C-alpha positions in Angstrom: 0.1 0.1 0.3 2.6 2.5 1.0 4.5 2.0 -2.8 1.0 2.4 -4.1 0.5 5.6 -2.8 4.2 6.5 -3.6 3.6 6.2 -7.3 0.4 7.9 -7.1 2.5 10.7 -5.6 5.3 10.6 -8.6 2.8 10.8 -11.1 0.7 13.5 -9.8 4.0 15.6 -9.3 4.8 14.9 -13.2 1.3 15.6 -13.9 1.0 19.0 -11.9 4.9 19.8 -13.6 3.8 19.7 -17.2 0.5 21.1 -16.3 1.9 24.3 -15.0 5.9 24.8 -14.8 5.2 28.4 -14.0 4.5 26.9 -10.9 7.8 26.2 -9.7 10.0 29.2 -11.8 10.4 31.4 -8.8 11.6 29.9 -4.9 13.8 32.2 -4.2 13.7 36.1 -3.6 14.4 38.5 -7.0 16.7 40.7 -6.6 15.1 44.4 -7.8 17.2 47.6 -9.0 15.9 50.7 -10.0 18.1 53.2 -11.3 16.0 56.5 -11.6 18.9 58.4 -12.8 18.0 59.3 -15.7 14.3 60.2 -14.8 15.1 63.8 -16.2 16.0 62.5 -19.5 12.7 60.0 -19.0 14.4 57.1 -18.6 14.0 54.8 -15.6 16.0 51.6 -15.8 15.0 48.0 -14.1 17.6 45.4 -13.3 16.3 41.9 -12.0 17.8 38.6 -10.8 15.4 35.8 -10.8 15.8 32.6 -9.5 14.3 30.0 -12.0 14.2 26.4 -13.1 15.3 25.3 -16.6 11.8 24.9 -19.2 8.8 27.3 -19.8 9.1 30.6 -17.6 6.3 32.8 -18.0 6.3 36.4 -16.3 3.4 39.0 -16.2 3.9 42.7 -16.1 1.2 44.2 -13.8 -2.0 44.6 -15.9 -5.1 45.4 -12.7 -2.9 47.9 -10.3 -5.0 47.7 -7.4 -7.1 51.1 -7.1 -7.2 52.1 -10.7 -9.9 50.0 -11.7 -8.4 48.6 -14.5 -6.7 47.0 -16.8 -3.9 50.3 -17.6 -0.7 49.0 -16.3 1.5 51.4 -18.3 2.9 48.1 -20.7 3.3 50.5 -24.2 6.5 52.6 -21.9 8.3 49.3 -21.4 10.9 49.4 -23.7 14.3 48.0 -24.3 12.9 44.5 -23.0 16.1 41.3 -22.3 16.6 38.3 -20.6 20.1 36.7 -19.8 21.6 33.6 -18.4 24.8 33.1 -17.2 26.0 35.7 -19.6 24.0 34.7 -22.8 20.9 36.1 -24.7 17.8 34.0 -23.8 15.1 34.7 -26.6 11.2 35.5 -25.6 8.1 36.2 -26.7 5.2 38.2 -26.1 1.6 36.3 -25.9 -0.5 36.8 -28.4 -3.4 37.1 -26.7 -2.0 39.0 -24.0 0.1 41.7 -24.4 0.9 42.1 -20.5 2.1 38.3 -20.7 5.7 36.9 -22.1 7.0 33.4 -22.2 10.8 32.0 -21.9 12.3 29.0 -22.1 15.0 28.4 -19.8 18.1 26.7 -21.3 19.4 23.4 -18.7 21.4 24.4 -16.0 20.4 28.4 -15.4 19.2 29.0 -12.2 19.6 32.4 -12.4 17.5 34.5 -14.9 18.4 38.6 -15.8 15.6 40.6 -16.9 16.7 44.1 -17.8 14.3 46.6 -19.5 13.5 50.5 -19.4 10.4 52.5 -18.7 9.5 55.5 -21.1 9.0 59.2 -18.7 6.9 60.6 -18.7 3.4 59.9 -20.6 0.2 60.8 -21.1 -1.5 57.4 -19.4 -4.1 57.6 -16.1 -3.5 57.5 -12.6 0.3 55.7 -11.9 1.0 55.6 -15.5 0.2 59.3 -16.3 3.8 62.0 -16.4 5.0 61.1 -13.0 8.5 62.9 -13.1 10.0 66.4 -14.3 13.2 67.5 -13.7 13.4 68.1 -10.6 11.3 65.4 -8.6 9.8 62.0 -9.7 7.6 58.9 -7.7 8.0 56.2 -8.7 5.4 53.1 -8.7 7.2 50.1 -8.4 4.6 48.6 -10.8 6.2 50.3 -14.0 9.7 48.4 -13.1 8.9 45.1 -12.4 8.1 41.6 -14.0 6.9 38.5 -11.8 6.3 35.2 -12.6 3.4 33.6 -13.3 1.7 31.0 -10.5 1.9 32.4 -7.5 0.0 35.1 -5.6 1.7 38.3 -5.2 1.9 38.0 -1.8 4.0 35.0 -1.6 7.0 36.0 -4.1 9.5 38.5 -2.5 11.7 40.5 -4.0 15.0 42.9 -2.2 14.5 46.3 -3.9 16.7 48.9 -4.6 16.4 52.6 -5.8 18.7 54.7 -6.8 18.2 58.6 -7.1 19.2 61.5 -9.2 22.0 62.9 -7.4 21.5 65.4 -3.7 18.2 64.4 -4.5 15.5 63.4 -0.9 12.9 60.6 -1.1 9.8 59.1 1.1 8.2 55.8 1.6 6.6 53.3 3.4 8.9 51.3 2.7 11.4 49.8 5.5 14.4 50.5 4.6 17.7 47.9 5.2 20.3 50.6 4.8 21.0 54.1 2.7 24.4 55.2 1.3 24.5 58.2 -0.7 21.9 58.2 -3.6 21.0 54.5 -3.1 18.4 52.7 -1.0 18.4 49.1 -0.1 14.7 47.9 1.0 14.4 44.8 3.5 12.4 42.2 1.3 9.1 42.4 1.1 6.3 41.2 -0.6 5.2 41.9 -4.8 1.5 42.8 -3.2 3.2 45.5 -0.6 6.3 46.6 -2.8 3.3 47.5 -5.6 1.3 49.2 -2.5 4.6 51.5 -1.4 5.6 53.9 -4.1 8.5 56.4 -3.4 8.6 59.9 -3.8 11.6 61.6 -4.9 13.0 65.0 -5.7 15.5 67.8 -5.0 13.6 69.8 -3.5 11.8 68.2 -0.7 10.5 68.6 2.4 8.9 66.2 5.2 6.3 67.7 7.9 5.7 66.0 10.7 2.2 65.7 11.6 1.7 62.9 14.2 -0.9 64.0 16.6 0.1 64.7 20.8 0.0 61.4 21.8 -0.8 60.0 18.9 1.6 56.5 18.8 1.9 55.9 15.0 4.1 58.4 13.4 2.7 60.5 10.5 4.1 62.6 7.7 3.9 64.1 4.8 6.8 64.1 2.0 6.5 66.9 -0.4 8.3 66.8 -3.7 8.5 70.1 -5.5 9.5 71.5 -9.0 10.9 74.7 -6.7 12.3 75.6 -3.2 9.3 78.1 -2.9 6.5 76.1 -3.5 7.4 73.7 -0.7 6.2 76.7 1.6 3.1 75.4 3.4 1.3 76.8 6.1 1.9 76.4 9.9 -1.9 76.5 10.0 -2.7 73.8 7.1 0.0 71.5 9.1 -2.4 72.2 12.1 -5.3 71.0 10.1 -3.3 68.1 7.8 -2.5 67.1 12.1 -6.4 67.4 13.1 -6.8 65.2 9.7 -4.5 62.5 11.6 -6.4 62.9 15.1 -9.9 62.8 13.0 -9.5 59.6 11.5 -8.6 58.0 14.5 -11.7 59.2 16.5 -13.6 57.9 13.5 -12.3 54.6 12.9 -11.3 54.0 16.1 -7.8 52.4 15.3 -5.6 51.9 12.5 -4.3 49.3 10.2 -0.8 49.8 9.3 3.0 50.7 10.4 3.0 54.4 9.8 1.8 56.6 7.2 2.7 58.9 4.2 1.2 61.7 2.4 3.0 61.6 -1.0 2.3 64.9 -1.9 3.9 65.9 -5.7 3.6 69.5 -6.6 4.3 70.3 -10.2 2.0 71.5 -13.2 3.8 69.3 -15.2 3.3 65.6 -13.7 -1.0 63.9 -14.0 -2.9 65.6 -11.2 -5.0 62.7 -9.4 -4.8 60.5 -6.1 -4.3 57.5 -5.5 -4.4 55.4 -2.3 -2.4 52.5 -1.2 -2.2 51.3 2.5 0.1 53.0 4.1 0.7 55.9 2.3 -0.9 58.2 -1.0 0.4 58.9 -4.1 -1.7 62.4 -4.6 -0.8 65.1 -7.2 -1.4 68.9 -7.3 -0.4 71.8 -9.0 2.9 73.9 -8.0 1.3 76.9 -5.6 -1.3 74.3 -4.4 0.1 74.8 -1.2 1.2 78.6 -1.4 -2.4 79.9 -3.1 -5.7 81.0 -1.2 -7.0 77.8 -1.8 -4.2 75.5 -0.5 -6.3 74.1 2.4 -9.5 73.4 0.5 -7.2 71.5 -2.0 -6.0 69.1 0.6 -8.6 68.5 2.1 -10.4 67.8 -1.0 -7.9 65.2 -2.3 -5.4 63.8 0.7 -8.3 63.2 3.3 -9.8 61.4 0.4 -6.8 59.0 -0.1 -6.2 58.6 3.6 -9.5 57.6 4.0 -8.8 54.3 1.6 -6.6 53.3 3.8 -9.2 51.9 6.0 -12.3 51.8 3.1 -10.5 50.3 0.2 -7.5 48.9 1.1 -8.2 47.3 4.6 -11.4 46.6 3.6 -11.9 45.8 -0.4 -14.7 43.8 -2.3 -13.4 40.3 -2.9 -14.3 40.8 -6.3 -11.4 43.4 -6.5 -8.9 41.5 -4.6 -7.1 39.0 -7.0 -4.2 37.2 -6.1 -1.7 38.9 -8.2 -2.0 41.6 -11.2 -3.1 39.1 -13.6 -6.8 38.2 -13.2 -9.4 40.6 -13.7 -11.0 42.8 -11.0 -14.7 42.6 -10.7 -16.0 47.0 -9.5 -19.3 46.5 -8.9 -19.2 47.6 -5.6 -17.1 50.5 -5.8 -20.1 52.7 -4.6 -18.5 51.2 -1.2 -15.0 51.3 -2.1 -15.3 55.0 -3.6 -18.7 56.0 -2.9 -17.9 55.6 0.8 -14.7 57.3 0.6 -15.6 59.8 -1.5 -18.5 60.5 1.8 -16.0 60.1 4.9 -13.0 62.3 3.1 -14.5 65.5 3.1 -16.4 65.1 6.1 -13.2 64.3 7.1 -12.3 67.7 6.0 -15.0 69.7 7.6 -13.9 68.2 11.3 -10.7 68.9 10.5 -10.8 72.3 10.0 -9.3 72.0 6.1 -12.9 72.7 5.2 -15.2 75.1 6.6 -18.7 74.1 7.3 -19.8 76.8 4.2 -17.5 74.9 2.2 -18.8 71.8 2.5 -22.5 72.9 2.0 -21.3 74.2 -1.4 -19.1 71.0 -2.0 -23.0 68.9 -1.6 -24.9 71.8 -3.3 -22.4 71.5 -6.9 -22.6 67.3 -6.3 -26.5 67.3 -5.9 -27.0 69.8 -8.1 -24.2 68.1 -11.6 -26.8 64.6 -10.2 -30.0 66.5 -11.2 -30.7 67.5 -14.5 -27.2 67.5 -15.2 -26.8 64.7 -15.7 -29.6 63.1 -18.1 -27.5 60.6 -18.2 -29.1 58.8 -14.7 -31.9 57.9 -16.9 -30.9 55.6 -18.8 -27.8 54.3 -16.3 -28.3 52.9 -12.5 -25.4 53.6 -10.2 -24.8 50.1 -10.4 -23.4 50.3 -13.9 -21.5 53.4 -13.1 -19.6 50.8 -10.9 -19.7 47.3 -12.4 -18.5 48.9 -16.2 -16.1 51.6 -15.6 -13.2 49.4 -16.9 -14.5 49.3 -20.5 -16.5 52.9 -20.4 -14.2 56.0 -18.9 -12.8 58.4 -20.8 -13.5 59.8 -24.6 -14.2 63.1 -24.8 -17.0 65.4 -23.7 -21.3 63.8 -23.7 -20.0 62.6 -20.2 -23.5 64.1 -18.9 -25.0 61.6 -21.0 -23.1 59.0 -21.1 -21.8 59.0 -17.5 -18.6 58.9 -16.1 -17.2 57.4 -12.3 -20.4 58.6 -10.7 -20.2 56.1 -7.8 -18.1 58.7 -6.4 -20.6 61.4 -6.0 -23.9 59.7 -6.2 -21.9 57.2 -3.6 -21.4 60.1 -1.4 -25.1 61.0 -1.4 -25.9 57.6 -0.8 -23.8 57.4 2.5 -25.0 60.6 3.4 -28.4 59.3 3.6 -27.3 56.1 5.0 -25.9 58.1 8.5 -29.0 60.3 8.4 -31.0 57.3 8.3 -29.4 55.6 11.0 -29.1 58.4 13.2 -33.0 58.6 13.1 -33.6 54.9 13.3 -31.6 54.5 16.4 -33.4 58.2 17.8 -29.9 59.5 17.6 -28.3 57.0 19.5 -26.0 55.6 16.8 -24.0 57.3 14.0 -22.4 56.6 11.2 -18.9 56.5 13.7 -20.5 53.0 14.8 -20.5 52.0 11.6 -17.5 53.1 10.5 -15.8 51.3 13.8 -17.8 48.2 13.3 -16.6 47.8 9.8 -13.2 48.9 9.5 -12.1 48.3 12.9 -10.0 45.4 14.5 -6.3 45.9 16.1 -3.8 47.1 14.3 -1.7 44.0 12.6 0.1 46.5 10.1 -1.4 46.8 6.5 -3.6 44.0 5.9 -6.8 42.8 4.1 -10.7 41.9 5.4 -12.3 41.4 2.4 -16.3 41.9 2.3 -19.6 41.3 -0.3 -22.7 42.7 -0.5 -24.5 40.4 2.3 -22.0 41.8 5.0 -22.4 45.7 3.8 -25.6 45.1 4.7 -25.2 43.0 7.4 -23.0 45.5 9.3 -25.5 48.3 8.9 -27.9 45.8 10.7 -25.5 45.6 13.6 -25.5 49.3 13.9 -29.3 49.7 13.5 -31.6 47.6 12.6 -33.7 48.7 8.6 -34.2 47.1 5.3 -30.9 48.0 4.1 -31.1 45.6 1.2 -34.1 46.7 0.2 -32.9 50.7 0.4 -29.4 50.4 -1.2 -31.1 48.0 -4.1 -33.7 51.0 -4.4 -30.8 53.3 -4.6 -28.4 51.3 -7.4 -31.0 50.6 -9.9 -32.9 53.8 -9.8 -33.4 55.7 -13.0 -35.0 58.8 -11.1 -33.9 62.2 -13.2 -33.8 63.8 -9.8 -30.6 64.0 -7.7 -30.7 61.7 -4.8 -31.2 63.9 -2.0 -32.9 62.7 0.7 -29.4 62.4 2.8 -29.2 66.5 2.5 -33.1 67.1 3.4 -32.8 64.3 6.3 -30.0 66.4 7.6 -32.1 69.8 7.9 -31.2 71.4 4.3 -32.4 71.3 0.6 -30.8 72.5 -2.4 -31.3 76.0 -4.3 -30.8 77.8 -7.3 -30.0 81.5 -6.7 -27.8 84.2 -8.6 -24.8 84.3 -6.0 -21.8 82.8 -7.2 -20.5 79.9 -4.9 -16.9 80.0 -3.0 -13.4 79.8 -4.0 -12.1 76.7 -5.3 -14.5 74.7 -5.3 -14.9 74.5 -9.9 -12.7 76.0 -12.0 -14.4 78.4 -15.3 -18.2 79.0 -14.7 -20.4 76.1 -12.9 -23.2 78.1 -13.5 -22.9 77.9 -17.1 -23.8 74.3 -16.9 -27.1 75.3 -14.8 -28.0 78.2 -17.1 -26.7 77.7 -20.9 -26.4 73.8 -20.1 -22.7 73.7 -20.9 -19.3 73.0 -19.6 -16.7 75.3 -21.4 -13.1 76.2 -20.4 -11.5 79.3 -20.5 -10.7 79.6 -24.5 -14.3 78.9 -24.5 -13.5 75.2 -25.7 -17.4 73.4 -24.5 -16.1 70.8 -22.6 -20.0 69.1 -22.9 -22.9 70.0 -23.6 -25.6 68.8 -21.6 -28.5 66.9 -23.7 -31.7 68.1 -24.1 -30.4 71.9 -22.4 -31.0 75.5 -23.8 -27.3 75.1 -25.1 -27.7 71.1 -26.5 -31.5 72.7 -28.2 -29.8 75.6 -30.6 -26.5 73.2 -31.6 -24.3 73.5 -29.5 -21.7 70.3 -28.6 -18.5 69.0 -27.3 -15.4 69.4 -29.2 -17.1 73.2 -30.7 -15.6 76.7 -29.5 -17.6 79.7 -29.3 -15.9 82.2 -30.6 -18.1 85.1 -29.8 -21.3 86.4 -27.9 -23.6 89.1 -29.3 -21.9 90.5 -32.0 -18.5 90.9 -30.0 -15.5 88.4 -29.7 -16.1 85.7 -26.3 -14.1 86.6 -23.8 -15.5 84.8 -20.2 -16.7 88.0 -18.9 -18.7 88.7 -21.5 -21.0 85.1 -21.6 -21.8 85.6 -18.1 -22.7 89.0 -18.5 -25.0 87.8 -21.1 -26.2 84.6 -19.2 -27.0 87.4 -16.5 -28.8 90.5 -19.1 -30.3 87.3 -19.7 -33.3 86.8 -17.0 -36.3 88.5 -17.7 -35.3 89.4 -21.3 -36.9 88.2 -24.6 -34.0 88.6 -26.8 -31.8 85.2 -27.2 -28.3 85.2 -26.6 -26.3 84.5 -30.2 -22.9 83.0 -30.3 -20.9 82.4 -32.7 -18.8 78.5 -32.7 -16.3 77.0 -34.0 -17.0 73.6 -35.1 -13.9 71.7 -36.6 -13.4 74.4 -40.1 -17.1 75.6 -40.2 -18.3 79.0 -38.6 -21.6 79.2 -37.4 -24.0 81.1 -35.6 -26.6 79.6 -33.2 -29.5 81.6 -31.1 -29.6 80.1 -27.9 -33.0 80.8 -25.9 -32.4 81.5 -22.7 -33.8 83.5 -20.4 -32.9 82.7 -16.3 -29.8 84.6 -15.4 -27.3 83.0 -13.3 -28.0 79.8 -11.8 -25.3 78.8 -8.9 -26.8 75.6 -6.3 -26.4 76.5 -2.9 -27.9 74.7 0.5 -30.3 76.5 2.1 -31.7 75.4 5.9 -35.0 73.9 6.0 -36.9 75.2 8.7 -37.9 73.6 11.4 -35.7 70.8 11.1 -32.7 69.8 12.4 -29.3 70.7 11.2 -28.1 67.2 11.4 -25.8 68.1 8.5 -23.5 70.6 10.7 -24.0 67.6 13.5 -21.5 65.4 12.0 -19.3 67.5 10.6 -18.8 68.6 14.4 -15.0 67.9 15.4 -14.9 65.0 17.5 -11.1 64.8 18.7 -9.4 67.4 20.8 -8.2 70.4 19.2 -4.2 70.1 18.1 
C-alpha cells in the first residue's frame, strides 16, 4: 500500500509540473534594482535577477493596478526588454492574446535569469501611468518597473528592492529601509503586493512635515516634492489642520491598520494630477502653487483626506471581487459605490471635521454634486448607479457627452447615498447611533499592520443592520437601480437642508471656470471657450452646440468669459435670445440660445423646523491640536 501511494505521488507530481511549469519557476527572493538617475531624461531602468528552473517560464507585467479599477498598467512604456542567463541572450516571446504576458524557455543548467528593461517617462496614461516625473522630481510606482512569475499569489513572491536616485535628491516612502548610502537606498525584502502598494516620492526640492498628533503612537508625515523651493512653503495653519485630520481619522475608525503613514504629495504643473491610495501612503498630485495659494486647505482637504480614508476603506476593507491574487486576474468593480462612494463621503466629512474645510465650503460642495446629478446629468434616466461601477473598466474616458454617457458617478452619487445612510442611522436609532459606529464596526479590529479583510454586499448589509436594524438591502437596491432624473438628495434633506438655485456665485476653490453655465445654458466650458460638454436637452444643446466646439463670439463681440457671463446675467426677464458665434472644426456658425433665466448657482439652504444634523455630522470629534 505504501509503495502504491508513492507511485501515485510521483505520477501526480509529474502531471502537475507539466500542466503548470510556471508554479515552479521562482522559489527565492528576486533582486530588483531600479535606476532613476536618468529621470530628467525620461528614462527609468530596471534590472532583476530572478531565481529560476530550466524549462518554460511565464512572466507578467502588472496589468490590473489596485485602486485604478481597470487593466491600465502602462505596458506600452516598457522598452529594451532583454533576458540573459550566464552571459548569454535568452529569447522571449509576447503572448499572442495578452500583451502583458511574456514567455521564456529557461536553458538547462540556468538557476538565475537576468531581466532588463527601460520604463519611459513621462507619459499621458491614466493614474500612475500618467506623467510622474520632471527635471526636479519623480514618483516611482514599482508596478511600472517589475515583471513577476506566473503561478503564485503576489503575496508569496518576494523582492529585494534597491533604488538609485539622482545625486542629492531626497525621498519618502512607507517601505522599510535596510540601508541608505548616498543616492542608493536598499529596502528590506518585501512581498510583491506590498511593494506595488508602496511608491517612492523623490526630488531635489523636498520637505518632510511631521503631522503626528500629540499622544498618537503611530508616526504620520507629509513627504512633499516640488519643482521649486518656494512651492514647499506650506503654512503652519495648514500643517495644524492636517494634524487634525490624522486625529479625526483615529476618532472615526477607532483603530489604524498600518505601521506608519506617508502623505506622498507631489507639487508640480508637469505631472498628471490625481490621487491614488495605498495602505500606508497615498500618491497625491497638485499644481505647483497649490500649497501657497488661497485655496491650499480646500485642495488638501479635497484630495488628501479622500486618499487617507482609503487606508481603511479600500485597502484594509476591500470588496472580494477587487481582491485578486495577483495583477493579471481581472477585477470586478460592482462594489465601487462602497470602495469609492463611501470614501468620497468620509473624505469631505473629515476635511470639515479637521478644519481644512469650513462648514460653508462643505455645504457648497454638497450643493454642487447634488446639482450635477440632477438635470445636469440626464444619463441617470438610462444608466443606473450600479452600472457606473460595474462598467467602469471599459467605459471611462472619451471626449464630451459625459452628462449622457455618465462616467465614474459612483464617487459623487455614492457620496450622497452614504450621507443618506448616515441620516437614516441617526433617525432609526433616535440619535443613539451614527455613521461613526458603522466605521468602528466595519473598519475596526486590531492594528496588525497592513492587511486585507474582504467583504461582499451581504456583509455590508449585515454590518449596517448590526448598527441599527432597517431594510438596508431594499434601500441599497433601490438607490443602485434608480433611473430617476432627480438627484438623490434624501440625506441632505434628512439633515435639515435642501438644494436651491440662485444668482449668488459659489465660493472659491470648488470649481474652475463658471459652474453656473451648466445650470443655465447647459454648457461646461474651458476658459478659452472650448465646449467640454453640452447637456442633452439643455438650451445650448437644442441650439446645436456640442462637445469639441469653441465659442468665438457673444452677441456680436469676440468671446471672453466676462462677456458670456454678462449675457447670461442679462438674459433674466429679457425676451431676446443669446447669440453665439461657434467654431465647429473648420466651420463658423451662428447659433441662437433660447435662454432667459439669468445666472443659476446651486446652494444649500436650511429647511425651517428641521434639526441641523448635517452640521452635527461635521463637528470635530478629536480634541483640538
